[in-house]
C-alpha positions, -999 to +999 in steps of 0.1 A: -337-779+039-355-813+046-377-834+033-406-857+050-416-892+037-447-889+016-482-901+035-494-935+022-531-921+020-520-895-006-512-903-042-472-907-044-471-886-075-492-859-061-471-859-028-443-859-042-449-825-060-468-812-031-433-814-010-412-799-033-436-774-044-442-763-005-404-760-004-405-738-030-433-717-018-417-715+018-384-700+001-363-732+011-356-740-026-348-704-043-353-694-080-321-708-099-313-735-075-307-770-084-330-798-072-310-823-053-301-854-074-330-878-084-317-905-067-312-885-033-343-868-036-364-900-044-347-914-014-354-888+011-391-890+001-394-925+003-407-933-037-394-949-066-374-924-090-401-928-116-429-914-093-406-887-084-402-876-120-439-878-124-440-852-096-415-833-110-434-832-146-462-819-123-441-792-113-426-781-145-461-775-163-471-753-132-437-734-140-420-741-106-391-760-119-376-763-151-353-794-165-319-786-179-297-810-197-274-820-174-282-802-146-314-816-135-340-796-122-334-760-116-363-739-096-381-713-113-394-681-098-428-691-095-439-651-090-430-648-125-441-683-143-466-698-121-504-689-119-534-682-098-536-720-092-505-716-068-524-698-043-537-728-024-502-740-022-490-704-011-516-707+019-506-739+031-468-728+033-475-701+050-478-691+087-506-676+105-496-640+097-488-646+062-521-668+055-542-637+068-522-615+045-524-637+013-563-643+021-568-605+022-549-598-011-571-625-026-604-613-013-594-578-029-585-597-063-622-615-058-638-578-055-618-564-084-631-596-108-667-590-090-665-551-101-656-568-136-686-590-137-708-565-122-703-543-151-709-568-180-739-576-160-751-545-162-757-548-198-761-585-204-782-600-177-820-601-191-852-614-174-842-655-178-808-649-163-820-626-133-846-653-126-817-680-127-797-661-100-825-651-078-831-691-077-798-696-069-799-672-038-835-687-028-818-722-021-787-705-003-817-691+017-832-721+026-800-738+037-792-711+057-823-707+076-825-747+082-790-739+098-769-763+072-734-770+075-707-750+058-699-777+034-737-773+020-734-735+025-704-735+002-718-756-022-748-732-027-729-701-025-709-713-053-740-722-073-751-685-072-714-677-082-719-698-116-755-682-120-740-649-122-711-660-142-733-679-166-758-645-168-726-625-179-720-652-208-681-651-199-662-683-194-628-661-191-645-649-153-655-681-148-618-694-151-606-665-131-629-672-102-615-710-095-585-700-076-609-685-053-630-716-052-598-740-047-592-716-017-620-723+000-617-758-004-580-760+012-586-737+039-616-747+066-611-719+085-618-694+056-649-714+048-662-706+090-652-669+087-669-666+054-701-682+064-702-678+101-733-657+096-747-670+063-779-645+067-755-618+056-743-635+026-783-641+016-790-602+022-762-593+001-773-620-029-807-601-024-796-565-027-775-582-059-806-597-074-826-562-067-800-546-086-802-568-117-839-562-117-829-526-125-829-512-159-795-515-176-791-474-174-798-477-136-773-509-131-746-488-146-748-464-120-751-489-090-719-512-096-702-494-067-725-499-040-727-538-048-688-539-046-692-519-011-715-545+001-694-570-010-664-552+004-682-553+039-689-589+038-650-591+029-642-571+063-666-590+086-650-624+072-614-610+078-622-598+113-632-638+123-604-648+106-571-641+128-583-658+156-590-692+134-559-689+119-537-685+150-555-716+165-544-734+134-512-726+136-510-737+173-524-770+161-495-776+137-466-768+163-481-791+190 
């Protein structure tokens, strides 16, 4: 197992946490294994011991390590103790094939959350909420028509999602969608795949707005149709993703 010195451009505390976190997520440090002594690990990372302790404290808060009296830090099983905030780190530690699999799982989870969101919207969204969602979709459509950059499209797409969550009046769903947003930020290739044809995204949202304008009783019968539209968009994005991920893997090895 090797550790590389942390880059100067990154906060030393965050970089320490990242280096150890990625070693755990890659399986180089296994559950139950003790981390090297503080002095040794700090030397390997090229940081002060106080900086290392602060980084390890972050990992302990995330459920990746636990402090044991007289034994230092012991690696925890992140699959049992971690949360969805580890998904970006899992992607960072994954190879090209594993990355595609993780993204596919994440999109599947997003569709499951979307079904819950849609079921709630079928009864909660009133005219004012639908108008807010429609306005957000209009903003995305204008950017798509103007050939806006991917970062702008991603931000506008997120605004649509937030409008939908607001319409559902569900803080829990908002918190659950945050890991998806984090992955989009961490993996530029995924954003490029998702927004390769932003017109598809706009048309999908237009279908959703049309559904929201229906009577609640009719909405409830159409939830699966909207989920199918989202699934088709996900399949298209995944179809664009493998080549981009393979390219990323090649760049990492060069």
